[in-house]
C-alpha positions in Angstrom: -28.2 -25.2 -13.8 -31.4 -23.2 -14.4 -32.1 -21.2 -11.2 -30.5 -17.7 -11.1 -27.7 -17.1 -8.6 -26.7 -13.8 -7.1 -23.3 -13.5 -5.6 -22.3 -10.4 -3.5 -18.7 -9.3 -3.4 -18.0 -7.8 0.1 -15.1 -5.5 -0.5 -14.2 -4.4 3.0 -11.5 -2.5 4.8 -10.4 -4.9 7.6 -8.1 -4.1 10.4 -5.4 -6.7 11.3 -6.0 -8.1 14.8 -9.5 -6.5 15.3 -11.4 -9.7 15.3 -14.5 -8.2 17.0 -14.6 -5.2 14.7 -14.0 -7.3 11.6 -16.7 -9.7 12.5 -19.1 -6.8 13.1 -18.4 -5.6 9.5 -18.8 -9.1 8.1 -22.2 -9.6 9.8 -23.4 -6.1 8.6 -22.2 -6.7 5.0 -23.9 -10.1 4.9 -27.2 -8.4 6.0 -26.8 -5.8 3.2 -26.1 -8.5 0.6 -29.2 -10.5 1.7 -31.6 -7.6 2.3 -30.6 -5.0 -0.2 -29.3 -7.1 -3.1 -31.2 -10.4 -2.6 -27.9 -12.3 -2.8 -27.8 -16.1 -2.3 -24.1 -16.0 -1.5 -21.8 -13.4 0.0 -18.0 -13.7 -0.4 -15.5 -12.0 1.9 -11.7 -11.4 1.4 -8.9 -13.6 2.3 -8.3 -13.8 6.1 -11.2 -11.4 6.6 -11.7 -12.3 10.3 -8.1 -11.5 11.3 -7.0 -9.1 8.6 -4.1 -9.5 6.3 -1.1 -9.9 6.6 -1.1 -10.9 10.2 2.5 -12.0 10.2 3.7 -13.4 13.6 0.5 -12.3 15.2 -0.7 -15.7 14.1 1.6 -17.2 16.8 -0.1 -15.5 19.8 -1.4 -18.2 22.1 -4.8 -16.6 22.6 -5.5 -16.1 18.9 -7.1 -19.5 18.0 -9.8 -19.1 20.7 -10.6 -15.5 19.6 -10.8 -16.6 15.9 -13.1 -19.5 16.9 -15.4 -17.1 18.8 -15.6 -14.8 15.8 -16.5 -17.7 13.5 -19.2 -18.8 15.9 -20.7 -15.3 15.9 -21.0 -15.4 12.1 -22.4 -18.9 12.1 -25.0 -18.1 14.7 -25.9 -14.6 13.6 -26.1 -14.7 9.8 -29.1 -16.5 8.2 -30.9 -16.5 4.9 -27.7 -16.3 2.9 -24.6 -18.5 2.4 -21.3 -16.9 3.6 -17.7 -17.6 2.5 -15.2 -16.0 4.9 -11.5 -16.2 5.3 -9.7 -17.0 8.6 -6.7 -18.8 10.0 -7.5 -22.4 10.8 -5.5 -24.0 13.7 -5.1 -27.8 13.6 -2.8 -29.0 16.3 0.6 -27.3 15.6 -0.4 -26.4 12.0 -2.0 -23.3 10.7 -3.9 -23.1 7.4 -5.0 -20.0 5.4 -8.6 -21.1 5.2 -12.1 -20.3 4.3 -15.3 -21.4 6.0 -18.7 -21.7 4.4 -21.8 -21.1 6.5 -25.5 -21.2 5.8 -28.4 -20.9 8.2 -26.4 -21.8 11.3 -24.6 -24.8 9.6 -21.0 -25.1 8.4 -21.5 -26.5 4.9 -17.9 -26.4 3.7 -14.3 -25.4 4.2 -11.2 -24.8 2.1 -7.5 -24.6 2.8 -5.3 -22.5 0.5 -3.1 -24.7 -1.6 -0.6 -22.3 -3.2 1.4 -20.3 -0.6 3.3 -17.4 -2.1 6.8 -16.9 -0.7 8.1 -14.0 -2.7 8.0 -10.2 -2.7 5.9 -9.0 0.3 4.6 -12.5 1.0 6.2 -15.2 3.2 3.2 -17.5 3.8 5.3 -20.6 4.1 6.7 -19.2 7.3 3.3 -19.7 8.9 0.9 -21.9 6.9 0.7 -25.4 5.7 -0.8 -25.9 2.2 -4.2 -27.6 1.7 -4.7 -30.2 -1.0 -8.5 -30.7 -1.5 -11.1 -28.8 -3.4 -14.2 -27.2 -1.8 -17.4 -27.3 -3.9 -20.8 -26.3 -2.3 -24.3 -26.0 -3.8 -26.0 -22.6 -3.6 -29.4 -21.9 -5.3 -28.9 -25.0 -7.4 -25.4 -24.0 -8.6 -22.2 -25.8 -7.6 -19.7 -23.2 -6.5 -16.0 -23.8 -6.0 -13.9 -21.9 -3.5 -10.2 -20.9 -3.8 -8.0 -18.4 -2.1 -5.8 -15.7 -3.7 -2.6 -17.3 -5.1 -4.6 -20.4 -6.0 -6.0 -18.6 -9.0 -2.4 -17.7 -10.2 -1.6 -21.4 -10.6 -3.6 -23.8 -12.8 -4.1 -26.6 -10.3 -6.7 -25.5 -7.8 -9.1 -24.1 -10.4 -8.8 -27.3 -12.4 -9.4 -29.4 -9.3 -12.6 -27.4 -8.5 -13.8 -27.8 -12.0 -13.2 -31.5 -12.0 -15.2 -31.7 -8.7 -18.2 -30.2 -10.5 -17.9 -26.5 -9.9 -19.8 -24.3 -12.3 -18.8 -21.0 -10.7 -15.5 -20.3 -8.9 -15.1 -17.8 -6.1 -11.7 -16.5 -5.1 -10.9 -14.8 -1.8 -8.1 -12.2 -1.9 -5.9 -9.9 0.0 -4.0 -8.6 -3.1 -1.9 -5.4 -2.6 -1.9 -2.6 -5.1 1.1 -1.6 -7.3 1.3 0.1 -10.6 0.1 -2.3 -13.3 -1.4 -4.8 -10.9 -4.9 -4.6 -12.5 -3.7 -5.7 -15.9 -1.8 -8.6 -14.3 -4.9 -9.7 -12.4 -7.2 -9.5 -15.4 -4.7 -11.5 -17.6 -4.5 -14.3 -15.1 -8.2 -14.4 -14.3 -9.1 -14.4 -18.0 -6.8 -17.2 -18.7 -8.0 -19.3 -15.7 -11.6 -18.8 -16.7 -11.0 -19.8 -20.3 -8.9 -22.8 -19.3 -11.8 -24.2 -17.2 -14.8 -22.7 -18.9 -15.8 -21.3 -15.5 -16.8 -17.8 -14.5 -14.6 -16.5 -11.6 -15.7 -14.1 -8.8 -12.6 -12.4 -7.5 -13.1 -10.6 -4.1 -10.4 -8.3 -2.8 -10.1 -6.1 0.3 -9.4 -2.4 0.5 -7.3 -0.3 3.0 -3.8 0.4 4.2 -1.8 -2.0 6.4 1.6 -0.6 7.2 3.6 -0.9 4.0 0.8 -2.5 2.0 -2.3 -0.9 0.5 -5.2 -2.9 -0.9 -7.2 -1.5 -3.8 -10.2 -3.7 -3.9 -11.3 -3.7 -7.5 -13.2 -7.0 -7.0 -14.3 -8.4 -10.3 -16.0 -11.1 -12.3 -14.8 -12.8 -15.4 -17.1 -14.9 -17.6 -16.3 -18.4 -18.8 -14.8 -17.0 -22.0 -12.4 -14.9 -19.9 -14.0 -11.6 -20.5 -14.5 -9.0 -17.8 -18.1 -8.9 -16.8 -18.1 -6.8 -13.6 -15.6 -4.7 -11.6 -16.1 -2.8 -8.3 -14.5 0.6 -7.8 -10.9 1.0 -6.5 -10.4 2.0 -2.9 -14.1 1.9 -2.0 -15.7 -0.3 0.6 -19.0 -1.8 -0.4 -21.1 -4.8 -1.2 -21.2 -5.4 -5.0 -23.7 -8.0 -6.4 -23.5 -9.9 -9.7 -26.2 -12.1 -11.0 -25.7 -15.4 -12.8 -28.2 -16.9 -15.2 -27.4 -20.3 -16.6 -23.9 -19.9 -15.3 -23.3 -16.6 -17.1 -22.8 -13.3 -15.3 -25.4 -10.7 -16.4 -26.0 -7.1 -15.6 -22.7 -6.5 -13.8 -21.3 -3.0 -13.5 -17.8 -2.2 -14.6 -16.3 0.7 -12.7 -14.6 3.3 -14.9 -10.9 2.5 -15.6 -8.9 5.0 -13.7 -5.5 6.4 -14.8 -2.4 5.2 -13.0 -1.8 8.7 -11.5 -5.2 8.8 -9.9 -4.9 5.2 -8.6 -1.5 5.8 -7.2 -2.6 9.0 -5.5 -5.6 7.3 -4.0 -3.4 4.4 -2.8 -1.1 6.9 -1.0 -4.0 8.7 0.5 -5.7 5.5 1.7 -2.5 4.2 3.3 -1.9 7.5 5.1 -5.4 7.7 6.4 -5.4 4.2 7.8 -2.0 4.4 9.3 -2.7 7.7 11.1 -6.2 6.7 12.3 -5.5 3.1 13.3 -2.4 4.1 15.3 -4.5 6.6 17.2 -2.9 9.9 16.2 -4.8 13.1 16.5 -3.5 14.3 13.2 -0.4 14.8 11.1 2.6 17.2 11.0 4.3 18.1 7.8 7.6 20.1 7.6 6.9 22.5 4.7 10.0 23.5 2.8 8.4 25.1 -0.2 9.6 22.2 -2.3 7.5 19.7 -4.3 7.9 16.7 -2.0 6.6 18.4 1.1 3.9 20.1 -1.0 2.6 16.8 -2.3 2.8 15.3 1.2 0.7 18.1 2.6 -2.0 17.6 -0.1 -2.0 13.9 0.6 -2.4 14.5 4.3 -5.3 16.9 3.8 -7.1 14.5 1.5 -6.5 11.7 3.9 -7.4 13.4 7.2 -9.1 16.7 6.5 -7.5 20.1 6.8 -8.4 20.5 10.5 -6.1 17.5 11.4 -3.1 18.7 9.5 -0.4 21.0 10.7 2.2 22.6 8.4 5.5 23.9 9.9 8.0 26.0 8.0 11.6 26.0 9.4 13.7 28.4 7.3 17.4 28.8 7.6 19.9 31.2 6.1 19.9 29.2 2.9 16.1 29.2 2.5 15.0 31.2 -0.5 12.2 33.7 -0.2 10.1 31.7 -2.7 10.3 28.7 -0.4 8.8 30.6 2.5 6.2 32.3 0.4 5.0 29.1 -1.3 4.9 27.1 1.9 2.7 29.7 3.5 0.6 30.1 0.4 -0.1 26.3 0.1 -1.0 26.1 3.8 -3.5 28.9 3.3 -4.8 27.3 0.0 -5.5 24.0 1.8 -6.8 25.6 5.0 -4.3 24.0 7.4 -2.6 25.5 10.4 0.8 26.9 9.6 3.6 28.0 11.9 7.0 29.2 11.0 9.9 28.3 13.3 13.2 29.8 12.0 16.1 27.6 12.8 18.9 30.1 12.4 19.5 30.8 16.1 19.7 27.1 16.9 22.0 26.5 13.9 24.3 29.2 15.2 24.4 27.7 18.6 25.3 24.3 17.2 28.1 25.8 15.1 29.4 27.7 18.2 29.3 24.6 20.3 31.2 22.5 17.8 33.5 25.3 16.6 36.6 24.3 18.5 36.3 20.7 17.5 35.6 21.6 13.9 38.5 24.1 13.7 40.7 23.7 10.6 38.1 21.7 8.7 36.1 23.0 5.7 32.3 23.1 5.9 30.8 20.0 4.3 27.7 17.8 4.6 28.1 17.9 8.4 26.9 21.5 8.6 24.2 20.8 6.0 22.9 17.8 8.0 22.8 19.8 11.2 20.1 22.0 9.7 18.0 19.0 8.8 18.4 17.4 12.2 17.4 20.6 13.9 14.2 20.6 11.9 13.6 16.9 12.7 14.0 17.6 16.4 11.5 20.4 16.3 8.9 18.3 14.4 9.3 15.4 16.8 8.9 17.8 19.8 5.6 19.0 18.4 4.6 15.4 17.7 5.3 14.4 21.3 3.5 17.4 22.7 0.4 17.4 20.5 0.2 13.7 19.5 0.4 14.4 15.8 2.3 11.9 13.6 5.2 13.4 11.6 5.0 12.5 7.9 8.4 12.1 6.4 8.5 13.7 3.0 11.2 11.8 1.2 10.6 10.0 -2.1 11.8 6.7 -3.6 14.6 8.3 -5.6 16.0 9.9 -2.4 15.6 6.7 -0.4 17.3 4.7 -3.1 20.5 6.8 -3.2 20.6 8.0 0.4 19.9 11.6 -0.6 18.4 12.2 2.9 19.5 12.9 6.4 19.1 10.3 9.1 17.4 11.9 12.2 16.7 14.9 10.0 14.3 14.9 7.0 14.0 11.2 7.5 12.3 11.8 10.9 8.7 10.7 11.0 6.4 7.8 11.7 5.1 7.3 8.1 6.5 8.3 4.7 3.7 8.6 2.1 6.0 9.1 -0.8 8.6 6.4 0.2 7.8 4.3 -2.9 7.1 7.2 -5.3 9.9 8.1 -7.7 10.8 11.8 -7.9 9.5 11.9 -11.5 6.2 10.5 -10.2 6.1 13.1 -7.5 5.7 15.6 -10.4 3.1 13.5 -12.1 1.0 13.0 -9.0 1.3 16.8 -8.2 0.0 17.6 -11.7 -2.8 15.1 -11.3 -3.8 16.4 -7.8 -4.2 19.9 -9.3 -6.7 18.6 -11.8 -9.0 17.7 -8.9 -8.7 21.1 -7.3 -6.0 23.6 -6.7 -3.6 22.2 -4.1 0.1 22.7 -5.1 1.3 26.1 -6.2 2.5 26.3 -9.8 5.9 27.8 -8.8 6.6 24.8 -6.5 6.1 22.4 -9.4 8.2 24.5 -11.9 11.2 25.4 -9.7 14.4 23.3 -9.8 14.6 20.9 -6.9 17.0 21.8 -4.1 17.6 20.7 -0.5 18.5 24.3 0.3 21.2 23.3 2.8 23.9 25.5 1.3 24.1 28.5 -1.0 22.8 27.9 -4.5 22.4 24.2 -3.9 20.6 22.0 -6.6 19.9 18.3 -6.5 21.8 17.9 -9.7 25.0 19.0 -7.9 25.0 15.5 -6.3 22.7 13.4 -8.5 22.1 12.8 -12.2 18.9 14.5 -13.5 15.8 12.6 -12.2 14.7 11.6 -15.7 18.0 9.7 -16.0 18.3 8.6 -12.3 14.8 7.1 -11.9 15.1 4.6 -14.8 18.5 3.5 -13.5 17.0 2.9 -10.0 14.0 1.1 -11.5 16.2 -1.2 -13.6 18.6 -1.9 -10.6 16.0 -2.2 -7.8 12.8 -3.4 -9.4 14.0 -5.4 -12.4 17.2 -6.7 -10.7 19.3 -5.9 -13.7 23.1 -6.1 -13.5 25.3 -3.1 -14.1 26.2 -4.4 -17.5 22.6 -4.9 -18.5 21.7 -1.4 -17.4 24.5 0.0 -19.5 23.2 -1.9 -22.5 20.0 0.2 -22.1 22.0 3.2 -23.1 23.2 4.7 -19.8 26.8 5.6 -19.2 28.8 3.1 -17.2 30.2 5.8 -14.8 26.7 7.0 -14.0 25.3 3.5 -13.5 28.1 2.5 -11.2 27.7 5.7 -9.2 24.0 5.1 -8.8 24.4 1.4 -7.9 27.0 2.3 -5.4 24.8 4.9 -3.7 22.0 2.4 -3.5 24.2 -0.2 -1.9 25.7 2.3 0.6 22.3 3.7 1.6 20.9 0.3 2.8 21.7 1.2 6.5 19.6 4.4 6.1 16.7 2.6 4.6 16.6 0.2 7.5 16.0 3.2 9.8 13.5 4.9 7.6 9.8 5.2 8.3 7.4 2.7 6.6 5.5 3.9 3.6 3.0 2.4 1.1 4.2 0.1 -1.6 3.0 1.4 -5.0 5.6 0.0 -7.4 6.4 -3.5 -8.3 9.3 -3.7 -5.8 9.4 -1.4 -2.8 12.1 -0.9 -0.2 11.1 -2.7 3.0 9.5 -6.1 3.2 9.5 -6.3 -0.6 13.3 -6.0 -0.9 15.5 -7.5 1.8 19.2 -6.9 1.3 22.1 -7.2 3.8 23.6 -4.0 5.0 27.1 -5.5 5.3 27.9 -7.2 2.0 30.1 -6.9 -1.1 28.3 -7.3 -4.5 29.5 -4.3 -6.4 29.7 -5.8 -9.9 26.5 -7.8 -9.7 
């Protein structure tokens, strides 16, 4: 292998179901790879033609023909460069997660994904059959093997390609972001490259898709397992890498970004794509003067621009003056429209209407929740009238233990912070203020409170968040038993209380808005528990 080889990594934001739009992007990116980078080969992400994950969209009867038309457009339109593109392949009753290889109007190869993940957010065995054969093509005198996503996490497919003569391996991906994912990928890619003495070109997509958000960070590892090139996170583009005698040379490595910055970017990307792709004019945020709504507002502005974000304050008799002041101050700081709709008159009417039925009973969470539900009704009315999506402001800590009101503060079409622990809400807020002023200092420093009764504090109901969040993480993400969590140093009474709250809140989470996954195990498609079940000591 003497001739140089240039491979372009097409890191694209692709929309599930938009075959025509995705094919347009693929054709445009192939032209850029060829004309601007002199690439011999351009590699696109997994399932690029259809978008990922398509779920049961794969079962639509008209889909095979539409995918076939898209493939033909690529084959007929792109010349002067080899193209590897992911798509669903239909063979009789079977569907394969596949890749097609085209060059100058000819199909020169094809591959079917062999390792089908069936854990966490993935359930590929529901739809696909596994392949069993390697695909090795020749490009510019170099034999190139093709694999898809999970294939690189298992030793078999890469070894199979190497045995078939591959000298470079390309891997198509739709790999979602979560905290720590980059390190996991680099460890696996480095090991697979060393095992087979093959450089690996790993191409990932970017963008938000409902509960998933893809970070890109396409990369190249050399045959010794070292990182040779890495594209930026959350940025579309065509990123070339040149191989000489089988070695990647001259590749750029994007700056390593702190976890806070990456997680914030993930939430912003997911919010932008959800609002835009579902056709909303903008976003509505109920501003309480607390840190959750303040961070949500900042995310919305960074995702959509200030002119498409609307903040609404809805004070009650229990709302502190600082809450009203800081909500208005942040709206002015970020340049968004802000309106104040006091809920006291409506709250009084509710209490009057229910007064006879409630007679003889002490006020409790019922009256607290009425306030939240009035606010939810107002936001949804504005949403209906002005076609703005309500962004729910709850965080993962609250969603875990049910510290939220159904049809109240849980109202909304998307929840940007749904998988962000309360302790991380503070970390992301501090990070966002290092970019530019966005969240008032007093909001960050004041004790958290739902302000639904006099002098209320979150710690009246919950353990402090620096204790609560690690317990939730151990129980939800790590799957530890109550005894195992107690062995970490937490009191049994507290652990049992938190675990009980998590179990009892399952019915609420089933009715919650979707939100982007940013931790190892998120509520939603990543964690599927029964509502009606008994497993208290597990």
